[in-house]
PANU-178401 format. One line per 8 residues: their letters; for each residue z negated, y, x negated of N, C-alpha, C, O. Coordinates in steps of 0.1 Angstrom, whole numbers, plus 5000, padded with zeros to 4 digits. Layout:
<recs>
A	Z/Y/X/Z/Y/X/Z/Y/X/Z/Y/X ~ ...
</recs>
This chain:
<recs>
XXXXXXXX	0431/9776/1412/0427/9774/1399/0418/9785/1396/0416/9796/1401 ~ 0411/9779/1384/0398/9788/1384/0407/9798/1367/0412/9794/1357 ~ 0404/9809/1372/0409/9822/1366/0408/9818/1352/0419/9817/1345 ~ 0397/9815/1346/0400/9810/1335/0407/9800/1328/0407/9801/1316 ~ 0411/9792/1332/0422/9778/1331/0436/9784/1331/0445/9782/1323 ~ 0436/9796/1344/0449/9800/1344/0452/9811/1331/0463/9814/1328 ~ 0441/9817/1325/0442/9830/1315/0444/9820/1302/0451/9824/1292 ~ 0439/9807/1303/0439/9800/1287/0452/9795/1287/0459/9798/1277
XXXXXXXX	0457/9787/1299/0476/9787/1298/0486/9792/1296/0497/9787/1295 ~ 0482/9806/1297/0489/9818/1294/0489/9823/1281/0499/9829/1277 ~ 0479/9823/1272/0473/9828/1264/0477/9827/1251/0474/9835/1243 ~ 0485/9815/1247/0496/9813/1237/0509/9814/1239/0517/9809/1231 ~ 0514/9821/1250/0527/9825/1252/0529/9841/1249/0522/9850/1253 ~ 0539/9842/1241/0540/9858/1240/0544/9863/1250/0553/9858/1256 ~ 0536/9878/1255/0535/9887/1265/0551/9887/1271/0553/9884/1283 ~ 0560/9890/1265/0574/9890/1270/0581/9878/1277/0588/9877/1287
XXXXXXXX	0576/9865/1266/0580/9855/1274/0573/9849/1283/0578/9840/1290 ~ 0559/9852/1284/0553/9850/1299/0557/9857/1310/0558/9852/1321 ~ 0561/9872/1309/0566/9878/1318/0582/9873/1322/0588/9875/1333 ~ 0586/9867/1313/0601/9863/1315/0599/9850/1324/0605/9845/1334 ~ 0589/9845/1318/0588/9829/1327/0582/9831/1344/0584/9824/1354 ~ 0573/9844/1344/0572/9846/1356/0580/9852/1365/0578/9851/1377 ~ 0592/9860/1359/0598/9868/1369/0612/9865/1367/0619/9867/1377 ~ 0617/9861/1357/0633/9858/1357/0635/9842/1355/0643/9838/1364
XXXXXXXX	0632/9834/1348/0632/9819/1344/0619/9813/1350/0610/9807/1343 ~ 0620/9815/1365/0607/9812/1371/0609/9798/1381/0601/9796/1390 ~ 0621/9789/1378/0626/9779/1387/0627/9767/1372/0626/9771/1360 ~ 0628/9754/1377/0632/9748/1367/0647/9744/1366/0652/9737/1357 ~ 0655/9750/1376/0667/9751/1373/0672/9766/1367/0683/9766/1360 ~ 0666/9774/1369/0668/9786/1357/0666/9779/1346/0677/9776/1341 ~ 0656/9775/1339/0651/9769/1326/0664/9760/1320/0668/9762/1308 ~ 0670/9751/1329/0682/9742/1326/0693/9752/1325/0701/9750/1316
XXXXXXXX	0696/9763/1333/0705/9771/1329/0705/9781/1318/0716/9786/1315 ~ 0693/9783/1312/0692/9794/1302/0694/9785/1289/0700/9791/1279 ~ 0691/9772/1289/0692/9760/1281/0705/9760/1276/0710/9762/1265 ~ 0713/9755/1289/0729/9754/1288/0737/9764/1281/0744/9762/1272 ~ 0736/9775/1287/0741/9791/1279/0737/9792/1267/0746/9796/1259 ~ 0722/9789/1262/0720/9793/1251/0727/9781/1239/0729/9784/1227 ~ 0728/9769/1246/0734/9757/1239/0752/9762/1240/0760/9756/1232 ~ 0754/9767/1244/0767/9769/1251/0773/9782/1252/0781/9784/1261
XXXXXXXX	0771/9793/1242/0767/9808/1244/0783/9813/1247/0783/9825/1250 ~ 0796/9808/1248/0806/9813/1250/0812/9804/1260/0825/9803/1259 ~ 0807/9799/1268/0811/9795/1280/0812/9801/1292/0801/9805/1297 ~ 0823/9803/1298/0824/9812/1310/0829/9800/1321/0840/9794/1318 ~ 0821/9796/1332/0822/9789/1341/0821/9790/1354/0813/9799/1357 ~ 0827/9783/1365/0824/9782/1376/0809/9779/1381/0800/9776/1372 ~ 0806/9779/1394/0792/9772/1395/0793/9758/1397/0784/9750/1394 ~ 0807/9754/1401/0809/9740/1401/0811/9735/1386/0804/9726/1383
XXXXXXXX	0817/9740/1379/0816/9734/1363/0803/9734/1357/0799/9726/1349 ~ 0796/9744/1362/0783/9746/1354/0774/9733/1358/0767/9726/1350 ~ 0774/9731/1375/0767/9723/1380/0773/9705/1371/0765/9696/1367 ~ 0784/9707/1370/0789/9694/1365/0780/9691/1349/0774/9680/1347 ~ 0782/9705/1340/0776/9703/1328/0762/9695/1327/0757/9686/1321 ~ 0756/9705/1338/0739/9705/1339/0736/9691/1346/0724/9687/1344 ~ 0741/9684/1354/0739/9673/1362/0731/9677/1375/0722/9671/1381 ~ 0737/9688/1378/0728/9692/1390/0739/9693/1404/0751/9692/1402
XXXXXXXX	0736/9694/1416/0742/9701/1425/0747/9713/1426/0738/9721/1422 ~ 0761/9720/1429/0765/9735/1428/0758/9740/1438/0751/9749/1434 ~ 0757/9739/1452/0747/9745/1458/0735/9746/1455/0730/9756/1459 ~ 0725/9736/1447/0714/9739/1443/0714/9750/1432/0704/9756/1430 ~ 0724/9752/1425/0719/9762/1413/0728/9775/1418/0729/9785/1410 ~ 0734/9777/1427/0741/9790/1430/0732/9801/1429/0732/9807/1419 ~ 0723/9803/1439/0715/9813/1438/0707/9817/1426/0704/9828/1422 ~ 0703/9803/1420/0698/9809/1405/0706/9812/1396/0701/9818/1387
XXXXXXXX	0720/9809/1396/0729/9816/1386/0728/9831/1390/0724/9840/1382 ~ 0733/9834/1404/0732/9851/1406/0719/9855/1404/0719/9867/1399 ~ 0709/9850/1406/0698/9856/1401/0698/9862/1386/0697/9874/1383 ~ 0700/9851/1377/0700/9853/1365/0710/9864/1361/0707/9871/1351 ~ 0720/9866/1367/0731/9874/1367/0723/9888/1369/0724/9897/1360 ~ 0717/9888/1378/0713/9900/1388/0701/9904/1375/0700/9916/1373 ~ 0693/9893/1367/0684/9896/1359/0687/9903/1344/0680/9908/1336 ~ 0704/9900/1344/0710/9906/1329/0707/9893/1319/0709/9897/1308
XXXXXXXX	0704/9881/1321/0707/9870/1314/0721/9865/1317/0726/9863/1306 ~ 0727/9862/1325/0745/9860/1329/0749/9873/1332/0745/9883/1337 ~ 0763/9868/1328/0772/9880/1335/0780/9874/1344/0783/9862/1342 ~ 0784/9881/1357/0790/9870/1366/0804/9880/1364/0804/9892/1363 ~ 0814/9872/1365/0831/9879/1365/0837/9872/1377/0840/9860/1379 ~ 0838/9882/1382/0848/9880/1397/0863/9879/1393/0867/9888/1386 ~ 0873/9867/1397/0884/9867/1395/0889/9865/1410/0885/9856/1417 ~ 0896/9872/1415/0904/9867/1428/0892/9859/1438/0895/9849/1444
XXXXXXXX	0883/9862/1438/0872/9857/1451/0866/9846/1444/0858/9840/1452 ~ 0867/9841/1432/0860/9831/1427/0847/9838/1414/0850/9848/1407 ~ 0840/9835/1414/0829/9837/1406/0829/9829/1392/0831/9817/1392 ~ 0827/9834/1382/0824/9829/1370/0814/9831/1362/0812/9843/1362 ~ 0806/9825/1354/0794/9833/1345/0794/9829/1332/0797/9818/1327 ~ 0789/9839/1327/0789/9839/1313/0773/9843/1306/0765/9849/1312 ~ 0771/9839/1292/0761/9844/1290/0760/9856/1282/0766/9858/1271 ~ 0751/9865/1288/0749/9879/1284/0752/9880/1270/0748/9871/1262
XXXXXXXX	0761/9893/1265/0760/9896/1251/0752/9903/1245/0753/9904/1233 ~ 0741/9909/1251/0729/9918/1250/0719/9910/1238/0713/9899/1241 ~ 0719/9915/1229/0712/9910/1214/0697/9907/1221/0691/9896/1222 ~ 0692/9918/1226/0676/9917/1229/0678/9902/1241/0673/9891/1240 ~ 0684/9906/1248/0686/9892/1259/0688/9880/1252/0679/9871/1252 ~ 0698/9878/1247/0701/9864/1236/0687/9861/1228/0683/9849/1228 ~ 0681/9871/1222/0672/9869/1214/0657/9863/1219/0650/9856/1212 ~ 0654/9868/1230/0644/9863/1241/0647/9852/1244/0638/9844/1241
XXXXXXXX	0659/9846/1249/0662/9833/1255/0663/9825/1241/0663/9812/1241 ~ 0664/9830/1232/0666/9821/1221/0651/9815/1215/0650/9804/1210 ~ 0642/9825/1216/0626/9823/1214/0620/9815/1226/0611/9808/1225 ~ 0627/9817/1238/0621/9809/1247/0628/9794/1245/0622/9784/1242 ~ 0639/9794/1246/0644/9775/1242/0637/9771/1228/0632/9760/1227 ~ 0635/9779/1218/0630/9774/1205/0613/9770/1208/0606/9760/1205 ~ 0610/9780/1214/0595/9773/1217/0591/9763/1228/0580/9759/1230 ~ 0603/9759/1233/0604/9749/1244/0605/9736/1238/0604/9725/1243
XXXXXXXX	0608/9738/1227/0607/9724/1213/0591/9721/1213/0587/9710/1208 ~ 0583/9729/1217/0569/9724/1214/0565/9719/1226/0569/9724/1237 ~ 0554/9706/1225/0549/9703/1239/0540/9713/1248/0543/9718/1259 ~ 0532/9715/1241/0521/9727/1246/0526/9735/1252/0521/9738/1263 ~ 0537/9742/1247/0547/9755/1251/0553/9749/1262/0554/9757/1272 ~ 0558/9738/1264/0566/9732/1273/0554/9730/1287/0558/9731/1299 ~ 0544/9727/1284/0533/9723/1293/0529/9737/1299/0527/9739/1311 ~ 0528/9748/1290/0521/9760/1295/0532/9767/1304/0529/9772/1315
XXXXXXXX	0547/9767/1299/0557/9773/1304/0558/9767/1320/0561/9775/1329 ~ 0558/9752/1322/0559/9747/1330/0547/9748/1343/0549/9746/1355 ~ 0536/9752/1336/0525/9758/1346/0529/9771/1351/0527/9772/1364 ~ 0534/9778/1347/0538/9793/1349/0551/9792/1359/0550/9800/1369 ~ 0561/9785/1358/0572/9785/1365/0567/9777/1378/0573/9780/1389 ~ 0557/9767/1377/0550/9759/1393/0544/9772/1398/0548/9776/1409 ~ 0535/9780/1391/0530/9789/1395/0537/9802/1405/0533/9806/1416 ~ 0550/9805/1396/0558/9814/1404/0569/9812/1414/0575/9820/1420
XXXXXXXX	0569/9796/1414/0576/9789/1426/0564/9789/1437/0568/9793/1448 ~ 0556/9787/1436/0544/9785/1445/0542/9802/1453/0540/9805/1464 ~ 0543/9809/1442/0541/9823/1447/0551/9825/1457/0549/9827/1469 ~ 0563/9823/1452/0577/9825/1460/0573/9818/1474/0572/9824/1484 ~ 0572/9806/1473/0571/9796/1488/0563/9803/1494/0568/9807/1505 ~ 0548/9809/1492/0539/9816/1500/0543/9827/1507/0541/9830/1519 ~ 0551/9836/1494/0558/9849/1502/0570/9844/1513/0571/9849/1524 ~ 0574/9837/1510/0590/9832/1521/0578/9826/1532/0576/9835/1541
XXXXXXXX	0571/9817/1533/0562/9816/1545/0556/9827/1552/0560/9827/1564 ~ 0549/9836/1549/0543/9847/1548/0552/9854/1558/0549/9857/1570 ~ 0566/9856/1552/0579/9864/1557/0581/9859/1571/0583/9866/1580 ~ 0581/9843/1571/0584/9841/1584/0575/9841/1591/0579/9842/1603 ~ 0560/9839/1589/0552/9840/1599/0551/9852/1604/0544/9854/1614 ~ 0556/9863/1597/0555/9874/1602/0565/9877/1612/0563/9882/1623 ~ 0581/9875/1606/0591/9875/1616/0585/9868/1628/0584/9875/1638 ~ 0583/9858/1629/0577/9848/1642/0567/9858/1649/0569/9861/1661
XXXXX	0560/9860/1644/0547/9871/1650/0556/9879/1658/0556/9878/1670 ~ 0565/9887/1652/0572/9899/1658/0579/9896/1670/0579/9905/1679 ~ 0585/9885/1670/0592/9881/1681/0587/9878/1693/0593/9877/1704 ~ 0574/9876/1692/0565/9873/1704/0558/9886/1710/0548/9886/1718 ~ 0564/9895/1706/0560/9909/1713/0569/9912/1723/0567/9922/1729
</recs>
């Protein structure tokens, strides 16, 4: 895609939110999870419970829940081998997520943010394909 178009699609997004979309909330599942926890900030639930609340498959959200916890947006709680997740109580994290959720009410922002998420997803897919290709290439030696 033309670099000028890419720059224009990112120009109206605050730099910290743009970075968040590119590195942390970089899938549509993560976007759904952030919205869920923002609207239900006192929830502590398992992957299965959260999946039911947001209408997704538990296997489809497990990695994204863990990634959001690794990134400090969620907190993982382990209870006798069972993991439950809650929203971070860090004020900076909550403020940034609030700004992201509120900005998502604007159609132009949603379009720009969706573009950023798709770019991040494509980059991850390309990286994974390259890793697989490299691994396969080394297996032939």
